N, CA, C, O and the ligand as a Tripos MOL2 file, in Angstrom:
@<TRIPOS>MOLECULE
protein
  305   303    77     0     0
PROTEIN
NO_CHARGES

@<TRIPOS>ATOM
      1 N         -24.1620  -27.0080   -9.7280 N.3       1 MET1
      2 CA        -23.6970  -27.9610   -8.6930 C.3       1 MET1
      3 C         -23.3970  -27.2060   -7.3920 C.2       1 MET1
      4 O         -22.8370  -26.1100   -7.3960 O.2       1 MET1
      5 N         -23.7940  -27.8380   -6.2800 N.am      2 LYS2
      6 CA        -23.5530  -27.2170   -4.9610 C.3       2 LYS2
      7 C         -22.5490  -27.9840   -4.1450 C.2       2 LYS2
      8 O         -22.4880  -29.2120   -4.2100 O.2       2 LYS2
      9 N         -21.7600  -27.2640   -3.3740 N.am      3 CYS3
     10 CA        -20.7430  -27.8570   -2.5210 C.3       3 CYS3
     11 C         -21.4540  -28.6790   -1.3930 C.2       3 CYS3
     12 O         -22.4090  -28.2090   -0.7750 O.2       3 CYS3
     13 N         -20.9540  -29.9080   -1.1540 N.am      4 HIS4
     14 CA        -21.5900  -30.7350   -0.1450 C.3       4 HIS4
     15 C         -21.1690  -30.3330    1.2680 C.2       4 HIS4
     16 O         -21.7390  -30.8100    2.2490 O.2       4 HIS4
     17 N         -20.1730  -29.4560    1.3670 N.am      5 TYR5
     18 CA        -19.7330  -29.0220    2.6700 C.3       5 TYR5
     19 C         -20.4940  -27.7640    3.1260 C.2       5 TYR5
     20 O         -21.0940  -27.7230    4.2000 O.2       5 TYR5
     21 N         -20.4370  -26.7220    2.2390 N.am      6 CYS6
     22 CA        -20.9480  -25.4140    2.6670 C.3       6 CYS6
     23 C         -22.1660  -24.9850    1.8060 C.2       6 CYS6
     24 O         -22.7360  -23.9190    2.0370 O.2       6 CYS6
     25 N         -22.5490  -25.7890    0.8490 N.am      7 GLN7
     26 CA        -23.6820  -25.4540   -0.0420 C.3       7 GLN7
     27 C         -23.3140  -24.2600   -0.9380 C.2       7 GLN7
     28 O         -24.1930  -23.6480   -1.5450 O.2       7 GLN7
     29 N         -22.0740  -23.9440   -1.0160 N.am      8 GLY8
     30 CA        -21.6070  -22.8370   -1.9010 C.3       8 GLY8
     31 C         -21.6520  -23.2840   -3.3660 C.2       8 GLY8
     32 O         -21.9230  -24.4470   -3.6660 O.2       8 GLY8
     33 N         -21.3840  -22.3550   -4.2530 N.am      9 LYS9
     34 CA        -21.4570  -22.6140   -5.6890 C.3       9 LYS9
     35 C         -20.1440  -23.3070   -6.1650 C.2       9 LYS9
     36 O         -19.0430  -22.8330   -5.8870 O.2       9 LYS9
     37 N         -20.3010  -24.4300   -6.8820 N.am     10 MET10
     38 CA        -19.1500  -25.0910   -7.4560 C.3      10 MET10
     39 C         -18.9420  -24.6370   -8.8880 C.2      10 MET10
     40 O         -19.8840  -24.5840   -9.6790 O.2      10 MET10
     41 N         -17.6940  -24.3080   -9.2150 N.am     11 LYS11
     42 CA        -17.3720  -23.7960  -10.5210 C.3      11 LYS11
     43 C         -16.3820  -24.7280  -11.2000 C.2      11 LYS11
     44 O         -15.4470  -25.2030  -10.5550 O.2      11 LYS11
     45 N         -16.5670  -25.0010  -12.4950 N.am     12 LYS12
     46 CA        -15.6240  -25.8290  -13.2190 C.3      12 LYS12
     47 C         -14.3520  -25.0470  -13.4300 C.2      12 LYS12
     48 O         -14.3780  -23.9010  -13.8800 O.2      12 LYS12
     49 N         -13.2080  -25.6910  -13.0940 N.am     13 GLY13
     50 CA        -11.9590  -25.0350  -13.2660 C.3      13 GLY13
     51 C         -10.8180  -26.0160  -13.3810 C.2      13 GLY13
     52 O         -11.0240  -27.2170  -13.5600 O.2      13 GLY13
     53 N          -9.6260  -25.4990  -13.2790 N.am     14 LYS14
     54 CA         -8.4570  -26.3620  -13.3440 C.3      14 LYS14
     55 C          -7.6650  -26.1940  -12.0490 C.2      14 LYS14
     56 O          -7.4560  -25.0820  -11.5650 O.2      14 LYS14
     57 N          -7.2300  -27.3330  -11.5040 N.am     15 ILE15
     58 CA         -6.4940  -27.2960  -10.2520 C.3      15 ILE15
     59 C          -5.1890  -28.0150  -10.4110 C.2      15 ILE15
     60 O          -4.9710  -28.7150  -11.4000 O.2      15 ILE15
     61 N          -4.3040  -27.8470   -9.4280 N.am     16 THR16
     62 CA         -3.0670  -28.5930   -9.3900 C.3      16 THR16
     63 C          -3.2970  -29.7450   -8.3780 C.2      16 THR16
     64 O          -3.6110  -29.5190   -7.2100 O.2      16 THR16
     65 N          -3.1330  -30.9370   -8.8620 N.am     17 TYR17
     66 CA         -3.3730  -32.1170   -8.0590 C.3      17 TYR17
     67 C          -2.0670  -32.7120   -7.5440 C.2      17 TYR17
     68 O          -1.1790  -33.0370   -8.3330 O.2      17 TYR17
     69 N          -1.9450  -32.8560   -6.2290 N.am     18 THR18
     70 CA         -0.7310  -33.4320   -5.6260 C.3      18 THR18
     71 C          -1.0930  -34.5920   -4.7280 C.2      18 THR18
     72 O          -2.1290  -34.6110   -4.0630 O.2      18 THR18
     73 N          -0.1880  -35.5650   -4.7390 N.am     19 ILE19
     74 CA         -0.3730  -36.7440   -3.8300 C.3      19 ILE19
     75 C           0.9760  -37.2530   -3.3570 C.2      19 ILE19
     76 O           1.9230  -37.3000   -4.1420 O.2      19 ILE19
     77 N           1.0830  -37.6320   -2.1020 N.am     20 ASP20
     78 CA          2.2770  -38.2050   -1.5480 C.3      20 ASP20
     79 C           2.0810  -39.7330   -1.4880 C.2      20 ASP20
     80 O           1.1680  -40.2460   -0.8420 O.2      20 ASP20
     81 N           2.9890  -40.4310   -2.1980 N.am     21 ARG21
     82 CA          2.9350  -41.8860   -2.1550 C.3      21 ARG21
     83 C           4.2730  -42.3760   -1.6210 C.2      21 ARG21
     84 O           5.2190  -41.6130   -1.4230 O.2      21 ARG21
     85 N           4.3070  -43.6820   -1.3980 N.am     22 LYS22
     86 CA          5.5640  -44.2690   -0.9100 C.3      22 LYS22
     87 C           6.5710  -44.1750   -1.9910 C.2      22 LYS22
     88 O           6.3910  -44.7880   -3.0430 O.2      22 LYS22
     89 N           7.6490  -43.4240   -1.7890 N.am     23 GLY23
     90 CA          8.7300  -43.3520   -2.7760 C.3      23 GLY23
     91 C           8.6620  -42.2270   -3.7780 C.2      23 GLY23
     92 O           9.6410  -41.9720   -4.4780 O.2      23 GLY23
     93 N           7.5600  -41.5610   -3.8660 N.am     24 TYR24
     94 CA          7.4610  -40.4180   -4.7920 C.3      24 TYR24
     95 C           6.3770  -39.4350   -4.3800 C.2      24 TYR24
     96 O           5.4710  -39.7400   -3.6050 O.2      24 TYR24
     97 N           6.5160  -38.2500   -4.9350 N.am     25 HIS25
     98 CA          5.5490  -37.1990   -4.7590 C.3      25 HIS25
     99 C           5.0380  -36.8260   -6.1100 C.2      25 HIS25
    100 O           5.8350  -36.4680   -6.9780 O.2      25 HIS25
    101 N           3.7460  -36.8890   -6.3410 N.am     26 PHE26
    102 CA          3.1490  -36.6980   -7.6220 C.3      26 PHE26
    103 C           2.4260  -35.3790   -7.6820 C.2      26 PHE26
    104 O           1.6160  -35.0840   -6.8030 O.2      26 PHE26
    105 N           2.6990  -34.5530   -8.7180 N.am     27 LEU27
    106 CA          2.0800  -33.2820   -8.8740 C.3      27 LEU27
    107 C           1.6810  -33.1040  -10.3240 C.2      27 LEU27
    108 O           2.5130  -33.2670  -11.2160 O.2      27 LEU27
    109 N           0.4090  -32.7710  -10.5820 N.am     28 MET28
    110 CA         -0.0650  -32.5760  -11.9200 C.3      28 MET28
    111 C          -0.8340  -31.2850  -12.0260 C.2      28 MET28
    112 O          -1.7410  -31.0030  -11.2440 O.2      28 MET28
    113 N          -0.4380  -30.4960  -13.0350 N.am     29 HIS29
    114 CA         -1.0880  -29.2240  -13.2520 C.3      29 HIS29
    115 C          -2.3290  -29.3710  -14.1490 C.2      29 HIS29
    116 O          -2.4700  -30.3480  -14.8840 O.2      29 HIS29
    117 N          -3.2030  -28.3960  -14.0680 N.am     30 ASP30
    118 CA         -4.3520  -28.2790  -14.9910 C.3      30 ASP30
    119 C          -5.2470  -29.5000  -15.0410 C.2      30 ASP30
    120 O          -5.5970  -29.9880  -16.1160 O.2      30 ASP30
    121 N          -5.6110  -29.9860  -13.8720 N.am     31 VAL31
    122 CA         -6.5520  -31.0760  -13.8110 C.3      31 VAL31
    123 C          -7.9730  -30.4890  -13.7090 C.2      31 VAL31
    124 O          -8.2510  -29.6600  -12.8420 O.2      31 VAL31
    125 N          -8.8500  -30.9260  -14.5940 N.am     32 ALA32
    126 CA        -10.1940  -30.3980  -14.6170 C.3      32 ALA32
    127 C         -10.9330  -30.8820  -13.3620 C.2      32 ALA32
    128 O         -10.9370  -32.0720  -13.0480 O.2      32 ALA32
    129 N         -11.5660  -29.9180  -12.6430 N.am     33 ALA33
    130 CA        -12.2770  -30.2600  -11.4270 C.3      33 ALA33
    131 C         -13.3080  -29.1950  -11.1130 C.2      33 ALA33
    132 O         -13.2480  -28.0890  -11.6510 O.2      33 ALA33
    133 N         -14.2620  -29.5230  -10.2380 N.am     34 TRP34
    134 CA        -15.1880  -28.5540   -9.7110 C.3      34 TRP34
    135 C         -14.5780  -27.9560   -8.4290 C.2      34 TRP34
    136 O         -14.0800  -28.6820   -7.5680 O.2      34 TRP34
    137 N         -14.6280  -26.6300   -8.3250 N.am     35 VAL35
    138 CA        -14.0470  -25.9890   -7.1870 C.3      35 VAL35
    139 C         -15.1040  -25.0650   -6.5190 C.2      35 VAL35
    140 O         -15.7460  -24.2470   -7.1770 O.2      35 VAL35
    141 N         -15.2470  -25.2280   -5.2290 N.am     36 CYS36
    142 CA        -16.2120  -24.3550   -4.4700 C.3      36 CYS36
    143 C         -15.6960  -22.9430   -4.4010 C.2      36 CYS36
    144 O         -14.5420  -22.6910   -4.0550 O.2      36 CYS36
    145 N         -16.6020  -22.0050   -4.7480 N.am     37 GLU37
    146 CA        -16.1900  -20.6140   -4.6950 C.3      37 GLU37
    147 C         -16.0820  -20.1080   -3.2780 C.2      37 GLU37
    148 O         -15.4060  -19.1150   -3.0060 O.2      37 GLU37
    149 N         -16.7690  -20.8110   -2.3570 N.am     38 GLN38
    150 CA        -16.8080  -20.3740   -0.9880 C.3      38 GLN38
    151 C         -15.6860  -20.9520   -0.1030 C.2      38 GLN38
    152 O         -14.9480  -20.2240    0.5590 O.2      38 GLN38
    153 N         -15.5930  -22.2990   -0.1230 N.am     39 CYS39
    154 CA        -14.6130  -22.9190    0.8150 C.3      39 CYS39
    155 C         -13.4590  -23.5950    0.0860 C.2      39 CYS39
    156 O         -12.5430  -24.0940    0.7390 O.2      39 CYS39
    157 N         -13.4710  -23.6270   -1.2310 N.am     40 GLY40
    158 CA        -12.3450  -24.1530   -1.9890 C.3      40 GLY40
    159 C         -12.3470  -25.6550   -2.1050 C.2      40 GLY40
    160 O         -11.3780  -26.2220   -2.6090 O.2      40 GLY40
    161 N         -13.3790  -26.3180   -1.6680 N.am     41 GLU41
    162 CA        -13.4940  -27.7610   -1.8040 C.3      41 GLU41
    163 C         -13.4040  -28.1970   -3.2780 C.2      41 GLU41
    164 O         -14.0170  -27.5820   -4.1500 O.2      41 GLU41
    165 N         -12.6370  -29.2590   -3.5410 N.am     42 GLN42
    166 CA        -12.3950  -29.7050   -4.9260 C.3      42 GLN42
    167 C         -13.0910  -31.0230   -5.1360 C.2      42 GLN42
    168 O         -13.0630  -31.9130   -4.2860 O.2      42 GLN42
    169 N         -13.7220  -31.1280   -6.2960 N.am     43 LEU43
    170 CA        -14.4590  -32.3430   -6.6490 C.3      43 LEU43
    171 C         -14.1150  -32.7630   -8.0790 C.2      43 LEU43
    172 O         -14.2130  -31.9680   -9.0140 O.2      43 LEU43
    173 N         -13.7120  -34.0200   -8.2310 N.am     44 PHE44
    174 CA        -13.4080  -34.5100   -9.5490 C.3      44 PHE44
    175 C         -14.5970  -35.2380  -10.1750 C.2      44 PHE44
    176 O         -15.4250  -35.8280   -9.4810 O.2      44 PHE44
    177 N         -14.6550  -35.1800  -11.4850 N.am     45 GLU45
    178 CA        -15.6470  -36.0100  -12.1500 C.3      45 GLU45
    179 C         -15.0790  -37.4140  -12.3510 C.2      45 GLU45
    180 O         -13.8680  -37.6220  -12.2810 O.2      45 GLU45
    181 N         -15.9680  -38.3680  -12.5990 N.am     46 GLU46
    182 CA        -15.5680  -39.7630  -12.6440 C.3      46 GLU46
    183 C         -14.4330  -40.0320  -13.5920 C.2      46 GLU46
    184 O         -13.5210  -40.7900  -13.2590 O.2      46 GLU46
    185 N         -14.4570  -39.4340  -14.7690 N.am     47 LYS47
    186 CA        -13.3760  -39.7310  -15.7630 C.3      47 LYS47
    187 C         -12.0470  -39.2180  -15.3260 C.2      47 LYS47
    188 O         -11.0220  -39.8340  -15.6180 O.2      47 LYS47
    189 N         -12.0260  -38.0980  -14.6290 N.am     48 GLU48
    190 CA        -10.7670  -37.6090  -14.0780 C.3      48 GLU48
    191 C         -10.2610  -38.5120  -12.9320 C.2      48 GLU48
    192 O          -9.0680  -38.7900  -12.8140 O.2      48 GLU48
    193 N         -11.2040  -38.9500  -12.1050 N.am     49 VAL49
    194 CA        -10.8150  -39.8680  -11.0240 C.3      49 VAL49
    195 C         -10.2080  -41.1540  -11.5660 C.2      49 VAL49
    196 O          -9.2010  -41.6430  -11.0540 O.2      49 VAL49
    197 N         -10.8360  -41.6980  -12.6150 N.am     50 GLU50
    198 CA        -10.3540  -42.9360  -13.2180 C.3      50 GLU50
    199 C          -8.9840  -42.7420  -13.8150 C.2      50 GLU50
    200 O          -8.1030  -43.5860  -13.6450 O.2      50 GLU50
    201 N          -8.7860  -41.6030  -14.5370 N.am     51 SER51
    202 CA         -7.4900  -41.3340  -15.1460 C.3      51 SER51
    203 C          -6.4050  -41.2320  -14.0910 C.2      51 SER51
    204 O          -5.3350  -41.8200  -14.2440 O.2      51 SER51
    205 N          -6.6680  -40.4960  -13.0280 N.am     52 ILE52
    206 CA         -5.6950  -40.3140  -11.9850 C.3      52 ILE52
    207 C          -5.3570  -41.6390  -11.2880 C.2      52 ILE52
    208 O          -4.1960  -41.9340  -11.0040 O.2      52 ILE52
    209 N          -6.4050  -42.4260  -11.0240 N.am     53 GLN53
    210 CA         -6.1740  -43.6970  -10.3570 C.3      53 GLN53
    211 C          -5.3470  -44.6160  -11.2370 C.2      53 GLN53
    212 O          -4.5130  -45.3640  -10.7270 O.2      53 GLN53
    213 N          -5.5690  -44.5780  -12.6090 N.am     54 GLY54
    214 CA         -4.8250  -45.3490  -13.5310 C.3      54 GLY54
    215 C          -3.3500  -44.9330  -13.5050 C.2      54 GLY54
    216 O          -2.4510  -45.7730  -13.4500 O.2      54 GLY54
    217 N          -3.1310  -43.6360  -13.5440 N.am     55 LEU55
    218 CA         -1.7680  -43.0810  -13.4740 C.3      55 LEU55
    219 C          -1.0320  -43.5450  -12.2210 C.2      55 LEU55
    220 O           0.1100  -43.9980  -12.3010 O.2      55 LEU55
    221 N          -1.6750  -43.4330  -11.0830 N.am     56 ILE56
    222 CA         -1.0830  -43.7670   -9.8090 C.3      56 ILE56
    223 C          -0.6930  -45.2560   -9.7380 C.2      56 ILE56
    224 O           0.3400  -45.6300   -9.1840 O.2      56 ILE56
    225 N          -1.5600  -46.0710  -10.3190 N.am     57 LYS57
    226 CA         -1.3270  -47.5200  -10.3760 C.3      57 LYS57
    227 C          -0.0390  -47.8170  -11.1450 C.2      57 LYS57
    228 O           0.8050  -48.6050  -10.7170 O.2      57 LYS57
    229 N           0.0780  -47.1460  -12.3100 N.am     58 VAL58
    230 CA          1.2880  -47.3360  -13.1210 C.3      58 VAL58
    231 C           2.5190  -46.8270  -12.4150 C.2      58 VAL58
    232 O           3.5530  -47.4930  -12.3580 O.2      58 VAL58
    233 N           2.3850  -45.6260  -11.8760 N.am     59 LEU59
    234 CA          3.5230  -45.0110  -11.1530 C.3      59 LEU59
    235 C           3.9660  -45.8630   -9.9730 C.2      59 LEU59
    236 O           5.1660  -46.0000   -9.7360 O.2      59 LEU59
    237 N           3.0040  -46.4510   -9.2110 N.am     60 ASP60
    238 CA          3.3210  -47.2890   -8.0900 C.3      60 ASP60
    239 C           4.1480  -48.4860   -8.5330 C.2      60 ASP60
    240 O           5.1570  -48.8120   -7.9060 O.2      60 ASP60
    241 N           3.7230  -49.1490   -9.6180 N.am     61 SER61
    242 CA          4.4320  -50.3520  -10.0430 C.3      61 SER61
    243 C           5.8050  -50.0440  -10.5910 C.2      61 SER61
    244 O           6.7680  -50.7690  -10.3400 O.2      61 SER61
    245 N           5.8890  -48.9150  -11.3730 N.am     62 GLN62
    246 CA          7.1510  -48.4910  -11.9300 C.3      62 GLN62
    247 C           8.1280  -48.0270  -10.8380 C.2      62 GLN62
    248 O           9.3300  -48.2860  -10.8990 O.2      62 GLN62
    249 N           7.5800  -47.3510   -9.8640 N.am     63 THR63
    250 CA          8.4410  -46.8170   -8.7790 C.3      63 THR63
    251 C           9.0260  -48.0540   -7.9910 C.2      63 THR63
    252 O          10.1840  -48.0420   -7.5720 O.2      63 THR63
    253 N           8.2030  -49.0850   -7.8160 N.am     64 ARG64
    254 CA          8.6640  -50.2710   -7.1080 C.3      64 ARG64
    255 C           9.8180  -50.9160   -7.8480 C.2      64 ARG64
    256 O          10.7970  -51.3560   -7.2450 O.2      64 ARG64
    257 N           9.6860  -50.9670   -9.1850 N.am     65 LYS65
    258 CA         10.7380  -51.5630   -9.9970 C.3      65 LYS65
    259 C          12.0550  -50.7530   -9.8530 C.2      65 LYS65
    260 O          13.1320  -51.3160   -9.6580 O.2      65 LYS65
    261 N          11.9240  -49.4240   -9.9570 N.am     66 ILE66
    262 CA         13.0970  -48.5740   -9.8950 C.3      66 ILE66
    263 C          13.7890  -48.7170   -8.5020 C.2      66 ILE66
    264 O          15.0140  -48.8080   -8.4220 O.2      66 ILE66
    265 N          12.9980  -48.7330   -7.4370 N.am     67 SER67
    266 CA         13.5560  -48.7510   -6.1030 C.3      67 SER67
    267 C          14.1680  -50.0900   -5.7520 C.2      67 SER67
    268 O          14.9300  -50.1830   -4.7900 O.2      67 SER67
    269 N          13.8530  -51.1300   -6.5090 N.am     68 THR68
    270 CA         14.4700  -52.4360   -6.2370 C.3      68 THR68
    271 C          15.6270  -52.7510   -7.1790 C.2      68 THR68
    272 O          16.2360  -53.8170   -7.0870 O.2      68 THR68
    273 N          15.9240  -51.8340   -8.0720 N.am     69 LEU69
    274 CA         17.0610  -51.9960   -8.9710 C.3      69 LEU69
    275 C          18.3520  -52.0810   -8.1530 C.2      69 LEU69
    276 O          18.5310  -51.3880   -7.1520 O.2      69 LEU69
    277 N          19.2260  -52.9420   -8.6130 N.am     70 LYS70
    278 CA         20.5330  -52.9950   -7.9200 C.3      70 LYS70
    279 C          21.4580  -52.0350   -8.6490 C.2      70 LYS70
    280 O          21.7480  -52.1930   -9.8350 O.2      70 LYS70
    281 N          21.9140  -51.0270   -7.8970 N.am     71 LEU71
    282 CA         22.7770  -50.0370   -8.5270 C.3      71 LEU71
    283 C          24.2600  -50.4840   -8.3330 C.2      71 LEU71
    284 O          24.6660  -50.9640   -7.2740 O.2      71 LEU71
    285 N          25.0120  -50.2950   -9.3990 N.am     72 HIS72
    286 CA         26.4220  -50.6190   -9.3370 C.3      72 HIS72
    287 C          27.1610  -49.4690   -8.6560 C.2      72 HIS72
    288 O          26.9750  -48.3060   -9.0130 O.2      72 HIS72
    289 N          27.9920  -49.7970   -7.6860 N.am     73 PRO73
    290 CA         28.7240  -48.7020   -7.0240 C.3      73 PRO73
    291 C          29.7060  -48.0270   -8.0080 C.2      73 PRO73
    292 O          30.3530  -48.6900   -8.8190 O.2      73 PRO73
    293 N          29.7890  -46.7290   -7.9090 N.am     74 VAL74
    294 CA         30.6960  -45.9630   -8.7640 C.3      74 VAL74
    295 C          32.1010  -46.0730   -8.2260 C.2      74 VAL74
    296 O          32.3500  -45.8190   -7.0470 O.2      74 VAL74
    297 N          33.0090  -46.4490   -9.0850 N.am     75 ARG75
    298 CA         34.4280  -46.5320   -8.6750 C.3      75 ARG75
    299 C          35.1460  -45.2970   -9.1240 C.2      75 ARG75
    300 O          35.0170  -44.8630  -10.2680 O.2      75 ARG75
    301 N          35.9130  -44.7260   -8.2050 N.am     76 SER76
    302 CA         36.6370  -43.5560   -8.5850 C.3      76 SER76
    303 C          38.1360  -43.7990   -8.5730 C.2      76 SER76
    304 O          38.9100  -42.8920   -8.8770 O.2      76 SER76
    305 ZN        -17.8810  -25.2050   -0.2050 Zn       77 ZN77
@<TRIPOS>BOND
     1     1     2 1
     2     2     3 1
     3     3     4 2
     4     3     5 am
     5     5     6 1
     6     6     7 1
     7     7     8 2
     8     7     9 am
     9     9    10 1
    10    10    11 1
    11    11    12 2
    12    11    13 am
    13    13    14 1
    14    14    15 1
    15    15    16 2
    16    15    17 am
    17    17    18 1
    18    18    19 1
    19    19    20 2
    20    19    21 am
    21    21    22 1
    22    22    23 1
    23    23    24 2
    24    23    25 am
    25    25    26 1
    26    26    27 1
    27    27    28 2
    28    27    29 am
    29    29    30 1
    30    30    31 1
    31    31    32 2
    32    31    33 am
    33    33    34 1
    34    34    35 1
    35    35    36 2
    36    35    37 am
    37    37    38 1
    38    38    39 1
    39    39    40 2
    40    39    41 am
    41    41    42 1
    42    42    43 1
    43    43    44 2
    44    43    45 am
    45    45    46 1
    46    46    47 1
    47    47    48 2
    48    47    49 am
    49    49    50 1
    50    50    51 1
    51    51    52 2
    52    51    53 am
    53    53    54 1
    54    54    55 1
    55    55    56 2
    56    55    57 am
    57    57    58 1
    58    58    59 1
    59    59    60 2
    60    59    61 am
    61    61    62 1
    62    62    63 1
    63    63    64 2
    64    63    65 am
    65    65    66 1
    66    66    67 1
    67    67    68 2
    68    67    69 am
    69    69    70 1
    70    70    71 1
    71    71    72 2
    72    71    73 am
    73    73    74 1
    74    74    75 1
    75    75    76 2
    76    75    77 am
    77    77    78 1
    78    78    79 1
    79    79    80 2
    80    79    81 am
    81    81    82 1
    82    82    83 1
    83    83    84 2
    84    83    85 am
    85    85    86 1
    86    86    87 1
    87    87    88 2
    88    87    89 am
    89    89    90 1
    90    90    91 1
    91    91    92 2
    92    91    93 am
    93    93    94 1
    94    94    95 1
    95    95    96 2
    96    95    97 am
    97    97    98 1
    98    98    99 1
    99    99   100 2
   100    99   101 am
   101   101   102 1
   102   102   103 1
   103   103   104 2
   104   103   105 am
   105   105   106 1
   106   106   107 1
   107   107   108 2
   108   107   109 am
   109   109   110 1
   110   110   111 1
   111   111   112 2
   112   111   113 am
   113   113   114 1
   114   114   115 1
   115   115   116 2
   116   115   117 am
   117   117   118 1
   118   118   119 1
   119   119   120 2
   120   119   121 am
   121   121   122 1
   122   122   123 1
   123   123   124 2
   124   123   125 am
   125   125   126 1
   126   126   127 1
   127   127   128 2
   128   127   129 am
   129   129   130 1
   130   130   131 1
   131   131   132 2
   132   131   133 am
   133   133   134 1
   134   134   135 1
   135   135   136 2
   136   135   137 am
   137   137   138 1
   138   138   139 1
   139   139   140 2
   140   139   141 am
   141   141   142 1
   142   142   143 1
   143   143   144 2
   144   143   145 am
   145   145   146 1
   146   146   147 1
   147   147   148 2
   148   147   149 am
   149   149   150 1
   150   150   151 1
   151   151   152 2
   152   151   153 am
   153   153   154 1
   154   154   155 1
   155   155   156 2
   156   155   157 am
   157   157   158 1
   158   158   159 1
   159   159   160 2
   160   159   161 am
   161   161   162 1
   162   162   163 1
   163   163   164 2
   164   163   165 am
   165   165   166 1
   166   166   167 1
   167   167   168 2
   168   167   169 am
   169   169   170 1
   170   170   171 1
   171   171   172 2
   172   171   173 am
   173   173   174 1
   174   174   175 1
   175   175   176 2
   176   175   177 am
   177   177   178 1
   178   178   179 1
   179   179   180 2
   180   179   181 am
   181   181   182 1
   182   182   183 1
   183   183   184 2
   184   183   185 am
   185   185   186 1
   186   186   187 1
   187   187   188 2
   188   187   189 am
   189   189   190 1
   190   190   191 1
   191   191   192 2
   192   191   193 am
   193   193   194 1
   194   194   195 1
   195   195   196 2
   196   195   197 am
   197   197   198 1
   198   198   199 1
   199   199   200 2
   200   199   201 am
   201   201   202 1
   202   202   203 1
   203   203   204 2
   204   203   205 am
   205   205   206 1
   206   206   207 1
   207   207   208 2
   208   207   209 am
   209   209   210 1
   210   210   211 1
   211   211   212 2
   212   211   213 am
   213   213   214 1
   214   214   215 1
   215   215   216 2
   216   215   217 am
   217   217   218 1
   218   218   219 1
   219   219   220 2
   220   219   221 am
   221   221   222 1
   222   222   223 1
   223   223   224 2
   224   223   225 am
   225   225   226 1
   226   226   227 1
   227   227   228 2
   228   227   229 am
   229   229   230 1
   230   230   231 1
   231   231   232 2
   232   231   233 am
   233   233   234 1
   234   234   235 1
   235   235   236 2
   236   235   237 am
   237   237   238 1
   238   238   239 1
   239   239   240 2
   240   239   241 am
   241   241   242 1
   242   242   243 1
   243   243   244 2
   244   243   245 am
   245   245   246 1
   246   246   247 1
   247   247   248 2
   248   247   249 am
   249   249   250 1
   250   250   251 1
   251   251   252 2
   252   251   253 am
   253   253   254 1
   254   254   255 1
   255   255   256 2
   256   255   257 am
   257   257   258 1
   258   258   259 1
   259   259   260 2
   260   259   261 am
   261   261   262 1
   262   262   263 1
   263   263   264 2
   264   263   265 am
   265   265   266 1
   266   266   267 1
   267   267   268 2
   268   267   269 am
   269   269   270 1
   270   270   271 1
   271   271   272 2
   272   271   273 am
   273   273   274 1
   274   274   275 1
   275   275   276 2
   276   275   277 am
   277   277   278 1
   278   278   279 1
   279   279   280 2
   280   279   281 am
   281   281   282 1
   282   282   283 1
   283   283   284 2
   284   283   285 am
   285   285   286 1
   286   286   287 1
   287   287   288 2
   288   287   289 am
   289   289   290 1
   290   290   291 1
   291   291   292 2
   292   291   293 am
   293   293   294 1
   294   294   295 1
   295   295   296 2
   296   295   297 am
   297   297   298 1
   298   298   299 1
   299   299   300 2
   300   299   301 am
   301   301   302 1
   302   302   303 1
   303   303   304 2
@<TRIPOS>SUBSTRUCTURE
     1 MET1         2 RESIDUE 1 A MET
     2 LYS2         6 RESIDUE 1 A LYS
     3 CYS3        10 RESIDUE 1 A CYS
     4 HIS4        14 RESIDUE 1 A HIS
     5 TYR5        18 RESIDUE 1 A TYR
     6 CYS6        22 RESIDUE 1 A CYS
     7 GLN7        26 RESIDUE 1 A GLN
     8 GLY8        30 RESIDUE 1 A GLY
     9 LYS9        34 RESIDUE 1 A LYS
    10 MET10       38 RESIDUE 1 A MET
    11 LYS11       42 RESIDUE 1 A LYS
    12 LYS12       46 RESIDUE 1 A LYS
    13 GLY13       50 RESIDUE 1 A GLY
    14 LYS14       54 RESIDUE 1 A LYS
    15 ILE15       58 RESIDUE 1 A ILE
    16 THR16       62 RESIDUE 1 A THR
    17 TYR17       66 RESIDUE 1 A TYR
    18 THR18       70 RESIDUE 1 A THR
    19 ILE19       74 RESIDUE 1 A ILE
    20 ASP20       78 RESIDUE 1 A ASP
    21 ARG21       82 RESIDUE 1 A ARG
    22 LYS22       86 RESIDUE 1 A LYS
    23 GLY23       90 RESIDUE 1 A GLY
    24 TYR24       94 RESIDUE 1 A TYR
    25 HIS25       98 RESIDUE 1 A HIS
    26 PHE26      102 RESIDUE 1 A PHE
    27 LEU27      106 RESIDUE 1 A LEU
    28 MET28      110 RESIDUE 1 A MET
    29 HIS29      114 RESIDUE 1 A HIS
    30 ASP30      118 RESIDUE 1 A ASP
    31 VAL31      122 RESIDUE 1 A VAL
    32 ALA32      126 RESIDUE 1 A ALA
    33 ALA33      130 RESIDUE 1 A ALA
    34 TRP34      134 RESIDUE 1 A TRP
    35 VAL35      138 RESIDUE 1 A VAL
    36 CYS36      142 RESIDUE 1 A CYS
    37 GLU37      146 RESIDUE 1 A GLU
    38 GLN38      150 RESIDUE 1 A GLN
    39 CYS39      154 RESIDUE 1 A CYS
    40 GLY40      158 RESIDUE 1 A GLY
    41 GLU41      162 RESIDUE 1 A GLU
    42 GLN42      166 RESIDUE 1 A GLN
    43 LEU43      170 RESIDUE 1 A LEU
    44 PHE44      174 RESIDUE 1 A PHE
    45 GLU45      178 RESIDUE 1 A GLU
    46 GLU46      182 RESIDUE 1 A GLU
    47 LYS47      186 RESIDUE 1 A LYS
    48 GLU48      190 RESIDUE 1 A GLU
    49 VAL49      194 RESIDUE 1 A VAL
    50 GLU50      198 RESIDUE 1 A GLU
    51 SER51      202 RESIDUE 1 A SER
    52 ILE52      206 RESIDUE 1 A ILE
    53 GLN53      210 RESIDUE 1 A GLN
    54 GLY54      214 RESIDUE 1 A GLY
    55 LEU55      218 RESIDUE 1 A LEU
    56 ILE56      222 RESIDUE 1 A ILE
    57 LYS57      226 RESIDUE 1 A LYS
    58 VAL58      230 RESIDUE 1 A VAL
    59 LEU59      234 RESIDUE 1 A LEU
    60 ASP60      238 RESIDUE 1 A ASP
    61 SER61      242 RESIDUE 1 A SER
    62 GLN62      246 RESIDUE 1 A GLN
    63 THR63      250 RESIDUE 1 A THR
    64 ARG64      254 RESIDUE 1 A ARG
    65 LYS65      258 RESIDUE 1 A LYS
    66 ILE66      262 RESIDUE 1 A ILE
    67 SER67      266 RESIDUE 1 A SER
    68 THR68      270 RESIDUE 1 A THR
    69 LEU69      274 RESIDUE 1 A LEU
    70 LYS70      278 RESIDUE 1 A LYS
    71 LEU71      282 RESIDUE 1 A LEU
    72 HIS72      286 RESIDUE 1 A HIS
    73 PRO73      290 RESIDUE 1 A PRO
    74 VAL74      294 RESIDUE 1 A VAL
    75 ARG75      298 RESIDUE 1 A ARG
    76 SER76      302 RESIDUE 1 A SER
    77 ZN77       305 GROUP 0 **** ****
């Protein structure tokens, strides 16, 4: 596989995937991806993309629930 940016060689490896969303910062280690040896461009295969998108969907809805919870004030 060739990099679509620099035509360098893409190598299968594991990367750390991070994303900033509203209300949370998501970081996942050891995600399988193709990485360009030349420019570092990262490319996911379809099944990884689907898994990550599924995760983010769940995280988004759960985060919304948590952030709308009414917290009881702590009395001291
Ligand atoms: Zn490249």
